[in-house]
MILO-369990 format. One record per atom (N, C-alpha, C, O): x, z, y; residue in three letters. Coordinates in steps of 0.001 Angstrom, whole numbers, padded with zeros to 6 digits, always signed. Each point is the difference from the previous one (the first is absolute). Layout:
! MILO-369990
XZYALA ...
***
This chain:
! MILO-369990
+007793+015182+008821MET -000153-001632-000065MET +000473-000794+001472MET +000826-000897+000164MET -001550+001489+000649LYS +000191-000771+001370LYS +001588-000068+000391LYS +000718-000942+000335LYS -000471+002363-000521LYS +001356+000498+000416LYS +001019-000974-001130LYS +001049-000518+000382LYS -001401+000432-001337GLN +001009-000722-001065GLN +000259-001558+000865GLN +001088-000533+000217GLN -002191+000130+000098LEU -000204-001521+000168LEU +000660-000038+001340LEU +000540-001085+000216LEU -000435+001933+000712LEU +000832-000120+001204LEU +001548+000055-000174LEU +000806-000830+000422LEU -000540+001990-001137SER +001218+000462-001173SER +000725-001539-000375SER +001086-000386+000432SER -001669-000091-001018GLY +000248-001279-000767GLY +000346-001121+001069GLY +001077-000595-000040GLY -002094+000325+001042LEU +000443-000967+001113LEU +001304+000325+000705LEU +000875-000847+000179LEU -000764+002362+000292VAL +001006+000025+000678VAL +001391-000302-000873VAL +000910-000650+000514VAL -000836+001058-001575ALA +001164-000238-000887ALA +000236-001442-000107ALA +001156-000405+000128ALA -002237-000526-000376ALA +000286-001376-000012ALA +000437-000727+001590ALA +000589-001072+000137ALA -000956+001782+000722THR +000337-000520+001224THR +001514+000471+000604THR +000543-000584+000938THR +000062+001798-001681LEU +001282+000337+000061LEU +000925-000830-000659LEU +001166-000056+000391LEU -001592-000627-001398LEU +001054-001343-000686LEU +000193-000866+001186LEU +001171-000202+000320LEU -002119-000357+000405GLY +000211-000979+000960GLY +000480+000396+001249GLY -000074-000703+001008GLY +000518+001716-001054ALA +000239+000889+001294ALA +001335-000966+000909ALA +000151-000464+001130ALA +000652+000532-002463ALA +001436-001152+000904ALA -000352-001224+000571ALA +000662-000616+000834ALA -001744+000286-001322ALA -000572-001457+001107ALA -000619+000235+001366ALA -000454-000877+000735ALA +000498+002184-000497LEU -000998+000147+001464LEU +001260-000169+001025LEU +001163+000361-000183LEU -001694-000969+001234PRO +001163-000082+001332PRO +000767+001489+000237PRO -000541+001072-000273PRO +001399-001157+000625ALA +000733+000844+000440ALA -000481+000839+001129ALA +000114+001223+000077ALA -000649-001999+000768SER -000565+000188+001482SER -001322+000307+000052SER -000558-000209+001077SER -000286+000796-002260ALA -000770+000306-000054ALA -000414+001595+000918ALA +000731+000956+000259ALA -002163-001191+000048GLN -000108+001731+000719GLN -000090+000809-001255GLN -000472-000377-001072GLN +001011+001591+001367ASN +000466+000774-001226ASN -001512+001293+000008ASN -000574+000594+000913ASN +000444-000612-002045LEU -001216+000811-000470LEU +000425+001857+000063LEU -000753+000930+000289LEU +002189-000894-000670ALA +000329+001379-000074ALA +001755-000523-000055ALA +000331-001174-000164ALA +000650+002334+000338ILE +001240-000026+000047ILE +000062+001273-001208ILE -000391+001115+000344ILE +000860-001315-001659VAL +000447+001323-000904VAL +001166-000192-000256VAL +000426-001028-000525VAL +000399+002211+000937ASN +001267+000387-000157ASN +000711-001203+000835ASN +001131-000396-000281ASN -001770-000043+001143GLY +000809-000592+000833GLY -000086-001709+000056GLY +000399-000747+000895GLY -001148+000374-002340LYS -000149-001353-000266LYS -001501-000371+000584LYS -000970+000731-000199LYS +000914-001853+000877PRO -001550-000537+000262PRO -000648-000632-000873PRO +000583-000769-000765PRO -001839+000960+000714VAL -001275-000114-001183VAL -000560-001062+001004VAL -000539+000298+001066VAL +000736-001616-001544PRO -000794-000892+000885PRO -001311+000097-000224PRO -000544+000463-001003PRO -000045-000995+002142ALA -001798+000113+000127ALA -000374-000781-001016ALA -000873+000484-000721ALA +001253-001499+000458GLU -000496-001112-000859GLU -000401+000600-001382GLU -001058-000320-000541GLU +001972+001233-000032ARG -000609+000586-000912ARG -001508+000340-000078ARG -000874-000263-000826ARG +000890+000851+001834PHE -001592+000408+000097PHE -001054-001116-000044PHE -001052+000055-000637PHE +001416-000937+001294ASP -000959-001490+000436ASP -000178-000450-001478ASP -001040-000306-000584ASP +002412+000346+000096THR -000565-000793-001597THR -000581+000902-000713THR -000948-000420-000664THR +001159+001370+000587VAL -000793+001277-001195VAL -001457-000351+000623VAL -000842-000427-000790VAL +000440+000601+002353LYS -001198-000272+000302LYS -000884-000950-000534LYS -001148+000151-000419LYS +001892-001208+000499GLN -000601-001441-000441GLN -000101-000068-001665GLN -000912-000526-000636GLN +001829+001048+000219GLN -000529+000206-001850GLN -000870+000616+000099GLN -000804-000787-000500GLN -000035+002017+000871VAL -000754+000919+000113VAL -001236-001108+000302VAL -000908-000193-000809VAL +000995-000351+001819GLU -001333-000975+000755GLU -000089-000871-001337GLU -001147-000339-000293GLU +001888+000035-000331ARG -000142-001250-000840ARG -000916+000825-001299ARG -000970-000604-000456ARG +001223+001603+000051THR -000899+000859-000783THR -001466-000150+000214THR -000870-000044-000870THR +000715-000036+002300GLY -001399+000161+000538GLY -000335+001100+000578GLY -001157+000049+000417GLY +001991+001080-000226ARG +000108+001425+000280ARG -000015-000335+001683ARG +000691-000850+000561ARG -001733+001819+000106GLN +000116+000169+001550GLN +001282+000552+000277GLN +000536+000624-000916GLN +000076-000738+002038ILE +001315+000819+000519ILE -000428+000991+000842ILE -000270-000287+001166ILE +000157+001516-001611THR -000525+000978+000627THR +001315+000823+000836THR +001149-000302-000322THR -001343+001169+001216PRO +000885+000424+000910PRO +000865+001307-000699PRO +001031+000507+000443PRO -001987-000027-002006ASP +000711+000832-000894ASP +000828-000415-001086ASP +000893+000662-000529ASP -001457-002402+000101ILE +000920-000705-000646ILE +001224-000429+000595ILE +000996-000038-000724ILE -000898-000318+002023GLU +001198-000468+000943GLU +000957+001141+000061GLU +001208-000231+000045GLU -001774+001718-000041ALA +001198+001062-000068ALA +000625-000121-001296ALA +001191-000178-000254ALA -002415+000332-000716ARG +000754+000302-001318ARG +001094-001412-000326ARG +001084+000183-000555ARG -001491-001392+000932ILE +000983-000922-000137ILE +001396+000325+000579ILE +001056-000023-000631ILE -001239+000353+002040LYS +001332+000433+000469LYS +000926+000846-000508LYS +001218-000131-000127LYS -002192+001305-000237ASP +000756+001417-001074ASP +000430-000742-001055ASP +001172+000221-000305ASP -001679-000940-000274GLN +000470-000294-001277GLN +001503-000889+000178GLN +001028+000139-000663GLN -001313-001122+001837ILE +001096-000895+000317ILE +001341+000761+000280ILE +001091-000369-000435ILE -001306+001496+001228ILE +001281+000890+000198ILE +000246+000795-001018ILE +001055+000632+000048ILE -001799-000483-001027THR +000329+001147-001088THR +000663-001038-001004THR +000940+000400-000687THR -001267-001379+000596ALA +000844-001164-000654ALA +001491-000084+000476ALA +000923+000147-000800ALA -000718-000395+002164GLU +001009+000086+000346GLU +001156+001010-000121GLU +001216-000161-000097GLU -002052+001331+000139VAL +000855+001201-000530VAL +000425-000305-001239VAL +001178-000334-000131VAL -001828+000375-000728PHE +000328-000128-001278PHE +000953-001461-000237PHE +000814+000131-000914PHE -000804-000990+001347THR +000671-001157-000322THR +001470+000264+000958THR +000994-000637-000350THR -000913+001311+001208GLN +001188+000344+000311GLN +000921+001092-000844GLN +001225-000120-000016GLN -001786+001008-000563GLU +000471+000766-000673GLU +000102-000730-001401GLU +000719+000671-000741GLU -001068-001515+000288ALA +000294-000900-001600ALA +001204-000702+000685ALA +001045+000196-000621ALA -000912-000942+001705GLN +000967-000801+000361GLN +001117+001155+000373GLN +001101-000469-000290GLN -001001+001465+000688LYS +001103+000913+000247LYS +000631+000401-001621LYS +001174+000264-000260LYS -002402-000315-000759GLN +000824+000351-001197GLN +000409-001116-000764GLN +000278+000106-001194GLN -000220-001341+001921GLY +000388-001367-000834GLY -000827-000688-000886GLY +000282-001043-000590GLY -001621+001867+000509ILE -000832-000980-000904ILE -000278-001423-000119ILE -000393-000482-001063ILE +000642-000419+002438GLU -000192-001013+000518GLU +001198-001045-001209GLU -000127-001205-000214GLU +000924+001882-000234GLY +001322-000559-000559GLY -000481-000378-001670GLY +000438-000936-000668GLY -001349+001849+000284SER -000296+000102-001238SER -000310-001497-000627SER -000480-000872+000723SER +000734+000672-001879SER -000560-000994-000889SER -001499+000122-000100SER -000654-000923+000484SER +000074+001844-000994ASN -001338+000605-000258ASN -000708-000334+001571ASN -000882-000858+000011ASN +001199+001417+001094PHE -000463-000346+001335PHE -000158-001919+000245PHE -000989-000677+000284PHE +002127+000366-000490ARG +000047-001660+000383ARG -000867-000388-001190ARG -000920-000600+000557ARG +000722+000589-001561ALA -001256-000353-001067ALA -001314+000149+000504ALA -000874-000867+000028ALA +000796+002213+000426GLN -001675+000379+000304GLN +000177-000632+001245GLN -001044-000652+000018GLN +001722+000325+001233MET -000176-000662+000965MET -000578-001545+000132MET -000819-000529+000751MET +001713+000021-001940GLU -000242-001559+000009GLU -001648-000206-000539GLU -000781-000769+000561GLU +000388+001715-001897LEU -001086-000071-000516LEU -001308+000158+001269LEU -000935-000798+000075LEU +001149+002176+001003ALA -000409-000038+000911ALA -000315-001108+001022ALA -001069-000180+000583ALA +002241-000544-000479ARG +000165-000669+001067ARG -001085-001417-000901ARG -000807-000646+000667ARG +000967+000424-001939GLN -000868-000945-000653GLN -001579+000031+000591GLN -000753-000736+000638GLN +000745+002208-001333GLN -001378+000131+000296GLN -000692-000060+001303GLN -001228-000058+000056GLN +001988+000069+001004ILE -000470+000185+001452ILE -000295-001757+000393ILE -001018-000389+000572ILE +001903-000313-000923LEU -000187-001372+000006LEU -001144-000579-000619LEU -000793-000795+000503LEU +000794+001319-001746ILE -001365-000484-001060ILE -001251+000531+000800ILE -000980-000743+000058ILE +000939+001975+000563ASN -001274+000551+000660ASN -000191-001121+001018ASN -000974-000750+000073ASN +001955+000755+000627GLU +000028-001117+001262GLU -000631-001338-000290GLU -000967-000488+000585GLU +001731-000081-001675LEU -000642-001250-000440LEU -001656-000125-000313LEU -000721-000895+000441LEU +000389+001764-001118PHE -001291+000020-000511PHE -000927+000378+001099PHE -001182-000291-000181PHE +001566+000991+001483ALA -000873+000257+000896ALA -000076-001105+000861ALA -001041-000189+000628ALA +002151-000689-000492GLU +000019-001218+000595GLU -000965-000999-000302GLU -000699-000663+000766GLU +000790+000663-002268TYR -000742-001086-000674TYR -001558+000314+000219TYR -000799-000895+000276TYR +000417+002312-000431LYS -001540+000122+000240LYS -000319-000330+001354LYS -001138-000342+000320LYS +002124+000431+000525ASN -000440-000076+001760ASN -000094-001566-000043ASN -000972-000542+000526ASN +002041-000271-001192LYS -000477-001256+000196LYS -000997-000642-000696LYS -000258-001131+000412LYS -000541+001640-001595HIS -000797-000513-000870HIS -001150+000926-000178HIS -000320+000341-001138HIS -000500+000207+002466PRO -000942+000679-000317PRO -001005-000543-000888PRO -000009-001179-000354PRO -000971+002184-000059VAL -001110-000430-000505VAL -001271-000487+000793VAL -000380+000729+000917VAL -000127-001574-001107THR -001122-000894+000923THR -001173+000603-000399THR -000148+000606-001061THR -000757-000788+001986ASP -001349+000626-000053ASP -000800-001150-001223ASP -000948+000297-000728ASP +001612-001547+000786ALA -000682-001231-000833ALA +000657+000678-001347ALA -000738+000145-000974ALA +001892+000206+000912GLU +000445+000446-001343GLU -001183+001256-000829GLU -000436+000003-001151GLU +000248+000764+002061ILE -000372+000956-000472ILE -001609+000000-000283ILE -000521+000785-000793ILE -000218-001788+001561GLN -001123-000479-000350GLN -000052-000702-001486GLN -000859+000234-000850GLN +001872-001071+000730ALA -000004-000654-001162ALA +000182+001048-001450ALA -000641-000076-001048ALA +001539+000870+001345GLU +000070+001262-001016GLU -001072+000332-000005GLU -000487-000132-001123GLU -000526+000720+002205TYR -001241+000834-000306TYR -000845-000534-000983TYR -000543+000592-000933TYR +000482-002008+001306ASP -001039-000896-000334ASP +000368-000245-001985ASP -000704-000113-001004ASP +001986+000129+001261LYS +000293+000034-001957LYS -000247+001169-000501LYS -000150+000088-001219LYS +000045+001184+002132PHE -000788+001287-000647PHE -001076+000105-000090PHE -000453+000738-000876PHE -000362-001410+001715VAL -001740-000019-000085VAL -000055-000936-000972VAL -000809+000301-000877VAL +001405-001387+000697ALA -000233-001017-001210ALA +000091+000575-001531ALA -000634-000399-000977ALA +001637+001487+001047ALA +000448+000272-001160ALA -000897+001330-000552ALA -000282+000239-001174ALA -000024+000429+002182ASN -000841+001369-000160ASN -001366+000010+000498ASN -000647+001046+000036ASN +000008-002572+000493GLY -001444+000140+000590GLY -000992+000043-001670GLY +000387+000390-001102GLY -001543-000875+001459GLY -000996-000191-000951GLY -000429+001347-000331GLY -000248+000678+000997GLY +000054+000038-002377LYS -000725+000615+000092LYS +000838+001596-001008LYS +000845-000096-000889LYS -001368+001205+001360GLU +000954+001108-000497GLU -000940+001022-001115GLU -001121+000486+000152GLU +001815-000423-000985TYR -001142+000718-001101TYR +000564+001537-000190TYR +001210+000225+000006TYR -001957+000558-000133LYS -000074+001358-000137LYS -000179+000351-001613LYS -001163-000038-000403LYS +002133+000356-000505ALA +000142+000302-001127ALA +000158+001172-000449ALA +000357+000813+000852ALA -000512-000372-002039SER +000318+001011-000688SER +000551-000211-001273SER -000517-000912-000645SER +001585+001630+000041HIS +000109-000422-001336HIS +000356+001229-000957HIS +000106+001074+000593HIS +000106-001051-002040ILE +000632+001022-000662ILE +000830-000765-000667ILE -000320-000960-000702ILE +001510+001407+000926LEU +001189-000492-000900LEU +000594+000901-001544LEU +000320+001184+000108LEU -000254-001734-001159VAL -000017+000558-001129VAL +001258-000872-000925VAL +000495-001087+000297VAL -000253+001759-001221GLU +001441-000524-000810GLU -000527-001098-000811GLU +000586-001082-000022GLU -001949+001354-000829LYS -000102-000548-001138LYS -001548-000811+000194LYS -000835+000299+000854LYS +000735-001132-001637GLU -001088-000975+000362GLU -001605+000751-000638GLU -001126-000139+000479GLU +001522+000889-001624ASP -000991+000793-000330ASP -000638+001202+000876ASP -001189+000315+000053ASP +002256+000258+000602GLU -000385+000819+001324GLU -000997-000184+000828GLU -000986+000659+000329GLU +001662-002224+000091ALA -000794-000689+001102ALA -001576-000144-000723ALA -000998+000308+000650ALA +000919-000732-001845LYS -001239-000369-000492LYS -000860+001161-000253LYS -001215-000108-000166LYS +001741+001022+000143ALA -000756+001156-000345ALA -000751+000445+001312ALA -001214+000202-000006ALA +002037-000053+001190ILE -000335+000228+001148ILE -001200-000883+000478ILE -001045+000392+000518ILE +001347-001397-000745ILE -001200-001056+000426ILE -001400+000253-000856ILE -001061-000475+000404ILE +001125+001069-001322ALA -000922+000223-000947ALA -000765+001394+000815ALA -001192+000126+000280ALA +002180+000713-000054SER -000510+001447+000450SER -000696-000267+001603SER -000935+000658+000458SER +001588-001693+000185ILE -000571-000271+001141ILE -001380-000547-000226ILE -000985+000494+000548ILE +000937-001369-001242LYS -001500-000750-000551LYS -000958+001067-000290LYS -001180-000125+000326LYS +001694+001339-001018LYS -000988+000855-000228LYS -000233+001068+000851LYS -000603+001029-000306LYS +001080-001286+001349GLY -000258+000959+001218GLY +001277+000810+000669GLY -000024+000559+001096GLY +000877-000608-001789ALA +001445+000761+000591ALA +000300-000418+001237ALA +000025-001209+000230ALA +000165+001855+000458LYS +000569+000131+001401LYS +001457-000621+000486LYS +000968+000757+000068LYS -000873-001839+000192PHE +001077-000636+000386PHE +001069+000456+000343PHE +001065-000198-000584PHE -001256+000965+001726GLU +000905+000592+000813GLU +000764+001211-000793GLU +001211+000219+000034GLU -002351+000624-000862ASP +000711+000985-000721ASP +000876-000467-001005ASP +001025+000628-000266ASP -001381-001832-000406ILE +000979-000140-000730ILE +001278-000751+000096ILE +000891-000088-000845ILE -000978-000507+002185ALA +001180-000248+000684ALA +001127+001222+000444ALA +001229+000009-000070ALA -002085+000884+000494LYS +001110+001371+000417LYS +000500+000509-001618LYS +001011+000692-000122LYS -001616-001004-000767LYS +000162+001126-001197LYS +001108-001098-000714LYS +001039+000522-000405LYS -001167-001853+000239GLN +000673-000878-000938GLN +000852-001217+000740GLN +000811-000703-000603GLN -001090+000591+001829SER +000964-001078+000306SER +001258+000160+000081SER +000323+001116+000406SER +000733-002006-000706LYS +000927+000087+000010LYS +000963-000348+001560LYS +001205+000143+000208LYS -002289-000633+000691ASP +000398-000485+001281ASP +000141+001359+001041ASP -001094+000281+000490ASP +001957+000417-000150PRO +000127+001364+000444PRO -000858-000287+001529PRO -000882+000768+000386PRO +001269-001880+000310GLY -000341-000042+001395GLY -001930+000100-000205GLY -000639+001004+000316GLY +000052-002205-000865SER -001078-000152-000106SER -000712+001278-000974SER -001145+000418+000174SER +001773-000088-000864GLY -001020+000467-001119GLY -000261+001452+000665GLY -000994+000652-000319GLY +001783-000257+001104ALA -000403+001518+000668ALA -001018-000142+000907ALA -000613+000958+000469ALA +000338-002459-000117LYS -001259-000318+001177LYS -000979-000464-001185LYS -000917-000632+000526LYS +000793+000679-001552GLY -001038-000484-000921GLY +000098-001150-000199GLY -001083-000505-000297GLY +002185-000403+000331GLY +000403-001174-000046GLY +000049-000742+001002GLY +000566-001078-000183GLY -001087+001342+001490ASP +000022-000864+001288ASP +001226-000374+000314ASP +000928+000787+000187ASP -000844-002236-000099LEU +000958-000809+000385LEU -000053-000314+001813LEU +000938-000237+000762LEU -002118+000327-000537ASP -000254-000272+001428ASP -000003-001493+000557ASP +000493-000858-000732ASP -000981+000498+001902TRP +000135-001286+000293TRP +001300-000793+000066TRP +001011+000428+000557TRP -001109-001709-001211ALA +001436-000400-000283ALA -000624-001790-000069ALA -001092-000476-000311ALA +002311-000091+000737ASN -000026-001710-000627ASN -000251+000004-001695ASN +000587+000683-000839ASN -001357-001397+000700PRO +000202-000006-001581PRO +001129-000780-000443PRO -000103-000061-001225PRO +001078-000535+001586ASN +001256-000348-000084ASN +001098+000703-000076ASN +001062-000300-000547ASN -001460+001586+001319SER +000846+000885-000159SER +000458+000568-001305SER +001092+000521-000225SER -002131-000708-000636TYR +000079+000783-001634TYR +000639-001057-000907TYR +000033-001185+000329TYR +000505+001673-001552VAL +000492-000874-000955VAL -000862-001140-000343VAL -001177+000255+000253VAL +001352-001339-000707SER -000932-001098-000188SER -001386+000236-000821SER -001163-000196+000349SER +001719+000697-001589GLU -001087+000603-001088GLU -001016+000815+000830GLU -001207-000243-000029GLU +001712+001133+000702PHE -000960+001005+000863PHE -000764-000883+000886PHE -001224+000104+000086PHE +001887-000955+000563THR -001079-000818+001157THR -000715-000799-000742THR -001093-000279+000493THR +001326-000181-001493GLU -000806-001067-000515GLU -001449+000606-000446GLU -001114-000416+000321GLU +001395+001323-001005ALA -001197+001086-000307ALA -000909+000579+000969ALA -001209+000157-000173ALA +001961+000189+001338LEU -000730+000774+001183LEU -001312-001066+000636LEU -001207+000162+000183LEU +002175-001306+000027ILE -000927-000898+000662ILE -001039-000542-000780ILE -000813-000757+000530ILE +000740+001041-001684LYS -001006-000596-000775LYS -001133+001018+000013LYS -001122-000427-000273LYS +001257+001580+000525LEU -001064+001679-000085LEU -001018-000517+001057LEU +000217-000791+000918LEU -001273+001361-001225GLU -001177+000042+000935GLU +000389+001435+000523GLU +000697+000782-000646GLU -001255-000511+001957LYS +000104+001293+000476LYS -000736+001181-000771LYS -001204-000012-000257LYS +001981+000913-000038GLY -000156+000967-000696GLY -000279+000221-001340GLY -000652+000914-000506GLY +001415-002178-000192LYS +000277-000335-001317LYS +001167+000355-000256LYS +000840+000236+000868LYS -000615-000143-002303ILE +001312+000271-000303ILE +000220-000809-001325ILE -000865-000192-000854ILE +002476-000361+000809THR +000000-000977-001079THR -000151+000224-001317THR +000594+001032-000314THR -001127-001547-000584GLN -000819+000004-001264GLN +000991+000148-001259GLN -000394+000393-001098GLN +002010-000830+001441ALA +000658+000027-000654ALA +001301+000580+000627ALA +000222-000098+001207ALA +000644+000716-002094PRO +001037+000643+000720PRO +000838-001375+000661PRO -000157-001145-000425PRO +001120+001549+001609VAL +000684-000985+000395VAL +001629+000493-000172VAL +000490+001081+000329VAL +000188-002289-000978LYS +001267+000612-000223LYS +001104-000844+001084LYS +000033-001220+000160LYS +000670+002045+000385SER +001260-000290+000871SER +001391+000721-000443SER +000102+000694-001011SER +000969-000971+001941GLN +001049+000659-000347GLN +000157+001545-000281GLN +000715+000647-000765GLN -001707-000315+001725PHE -000102+001664-000193PHE -000921+000693-000838PHE -000053+001228+000062PHE -000784-001960-000948GLY -000370+000386-000820GLY -001701-000523-000109GLY -000257-001200+000100GLY -000520+001925-000250TRP -001584-000319-000402TRP -000439+000381+001313TRP +000610+000879+000609TRP -002002-001683+000080HIS -000319+000193+000751HIS -001742-000012-000158HIS -000466-000920-000672HIS -000458+001893+001261VAL -001147-000136+000043VAL -000393+000080+001731VAL +000145+001041+000642VAL -000582-002134-000132ILE -000329-000285+001285ILE -001333-000141+000444ILE -000839-000767-000473ILE +000697+001559+001415ARG -001504+000190+000773ARG +000072-001148+001346ARG +001127-000034+000496ARG -001849-000631-000026LEU -000363-000247+001413LEU -000910+000604+000770LEU -001213-000144-000160LEU +001818+000959+001171ASP -001206+001012+000681ASP -000131-000808+001413ASP -000966+000394+000653ASP +001642-001327-000097ASP -000643-000967+001039ASP +000932-000950+000466ASP +001162+000060-000400ASP -001500-000869+001141LEU +000805-001084+000585LEU -000481-000145+001524LEU -000970+000586+000482LEU +001959-001613+000295ARG -000495-000273+001322ARG +000863-000521+000453ARG +001033+000203-000639ARG -000887-000977+001694GLN +001076-000853+000806GLN +001088+000577+000451GLN -000100+001180+000336GLN +001061-001679-000247ALA +001442+000922+000102ALA +000096+000269+001275ALA -000379-000833+000823ALA +000898+002032-000443GLN -000236+000834+001391GLN +001647-000230+000036GLN +000771+000627-000726GLN -000345-001679+001738LEU +001125-000134+000178LEU +000123+000262+001803LEU -000827-000367+000834LEU +002222+001167-000563PRO +000053+000407+001308PRO +000229-001251+000736PRO +000474-000907-000684PRO -000735+000615+002096ASN +000124-001063+001098ASN +001443-000152+000125ASN +000778+000837-000457ASN -000374-001983+001121LEU +001080-000211+000212LEU +001085+000711+000982LEU +001216-000007-000190LEU -001801+000534+001124GLU +000424+001189+000982GLU +000246+001220-000941GLU +000990+000616+000396GLU -001467-000137-001343GLU +000191+001311-000847GLU +001661-000331-000806GLU +000887+000823-000228GLU -000895-002045-000017VAL +001231-000176-000857VAL +000776-001006+000390VAL +000576-000675-000853VAL -000439+000420+002151LYS +000691-000884+000751LYS +001357+000677-000005LYS +000877-000798-000329LYS -000379+002146+000616PRO +001209+000464+000117PRO +000851+000005-001393PRO +001176-000365+000013PRO -001836+000807-001253GLN +000289+000021-001385GLN +000526-001507-000160GLN +001174-000239-000284GLN -002083-000699+000478ILE +000199-001217-000642ILE +001461-000366+001191ILE +001027-000416-000536ILE -001031+000535+001567ALA +001105-000582+000889ALA +001376+000595-000500ALA +001041-000656+000034ALA -001126+002029-000528GLN +001136+000612-000556GLN +000636-000694-000936GLN +001184-000334-000056GLN -002228+000107-000810GLN +000391-000677-001422GLN +000242-001322-000065GLN +000535-000501-000989GLN -000894-000173+002008LEU +000582-001503-000072LEU +001289+000279+000847LEU +000838-000876-000216LEU -000459+001728+001023GLU +001322+000196+000718GLU +000817+000380-001149GLU +001118-000515-000026GLU -001405+001240-000855GLN +000976+000220-001338GLN +000074-001095-000675GLN +001132-000417-000247GLN -002169-000259-000180GLN +000226-001290-000629GLN +000803-001133+000446GLN +000477-000854-000748GLN -000342+000909+002203LYS +000703-000897+000831LYS +001449+000269-000373LYS +000722-000937-000343LYS -000257+002233+000402LEU +001092+000434-000144LEU +000696+000054-000940LEU +001208-000190-000143LEU -002344+000577-000824ALA +000858-000007-001440ALA +000324-001642-000424ALA +000990-000280-000676ALA -002097-000915+001235LYS +000162-001293-000537LYS +001620-000154+000656LYS +000967-000419-000637LYS -000960+000769+001747TYR +001412-000163+001096TYR +001090+000529-001064TYR +000948-000716-000322TYR -001114+001873-000151GLN +001292+000551-000672GLN +000420-000902-001148GLN +001167-000334-000205GLN -002345-000079-000619GLU -000106-000293-001250GLU +000816-001652+000249GLU +000747-000486-000849GLU -001058-000139+002072ASP +000546-001530+000124ASP +001513+000185+000474ASP +000822-000776-000487ASP -000401+001708+001368LEU +001317+000528+000366LEU +000834+000230-001641LEU +000940-000697-000383LEU -001414+001562-000213ARG +000615-000029-001415ARG +000051-001125-000769ARG +001018-000072-000689ARG -001785-000821+000587ALA -000302-000967-000907ALA +000817-001179+000745ALA +000131-001003-000701ALA +000401+000938+001896LYS +000889-000946+000860LYS +001404+000227-000149LYS +000884-000850+000101LYS -000695+002597-000457ALA +001649+000348-000085ALA +000699-000580-001226ALA -000571-000090-001087ALA +001821-000297+001301LYS +000795-000451-000507LYS +000781+001429-000704LYS +000879+000684+000524LYS -001534-000500-001906ILE +000617+001277-000587ILE +001031-000097-001172ILE -000398-000464-001068ILE +001462+000797+001174GLU +001054-000630-001056GLU +000473+001474-000918GLU +000815-000080-000919GLU 
***
């Protein structure tokens, strides 16, 4: 994967090779033709943008791939491939993509996500997910009569977990005896949530609960205050999410302002 990344960056750099100064110090001379050192510097900068550290090994690989690319390029030129319409069309597409990538990179540099924005997003997360978490179990069946029979069996002493393993249509929780683990009650469909929050700890619903998935028999196993990560734990994820949102909004605005006929 790393080797593919370097190869892609080298290829992108070669597309802009014509813009490099003729007086540049050479990285190498291939078949009598100088390979400007600026190509190495450009690829190195692109790799650094990805957050990777430039080690001596990576530097050697970049240099080797640039030289190898020059060998292949010269052969392609010798065969006249540059003159084909297919080549010109691909070059134009590649040129556009490089411009777009640079445009977006420039936008992100000029519009960084601030600590205040991260804090505000975290506060919204806490508000939406705070309060109590419920540890619930359920048995899901297709028909109301099945659910009623299950409730009756549990009242007579049948074990909830055993019935869930044998009869529940929810394969995920059914294999675990109906256990849905800890969750914010709002993460469930509304009918399930309404029934769950009315239950006392250790009790089951006295009547089947209908939802889009079928009929549920629900048990409340426990409840607690929500266990949320602190800001520092999720700060990188929030920053990345906000950066993506900003970029998406920028892209949408550009598209909306464009005159397309």
